[in-house]
Phi, psi and omega in degrees: 000132180277146178253122181250127180238127178257131177232146180268125178231115179049052178068004176254179179236128176252126180257122180248129180251122179257136183258153174283170178300315181294318178298317180294319179300316179295320180295322182268358180059047175227169178285150181298330178295326177297318178297315180298320179293318179296321178293315181299322180282354179083014181279336177227145180282150179208166175238129178268120181257349173197174181302335183239003183244129178236152175227151186229136173271113186303317181298317180291324177297315180296322176298318181294331182273353178290139178295144178293142180266000000 
């Protein structure tokens, strides 16, 4: 289930969609354990919403996975 958060920025609304570990794994075509390992190692950003629940901003994850120039 996706978590949608609306924030107000300069009188506008920015909608941020956070994905579950499984959704992100399916989108990137990797196993969910790979996503969890990448988050634990600090390679991708995440938000912890409970001790066992994580959410990921797809745009920020993709930025983090881009090779350094």
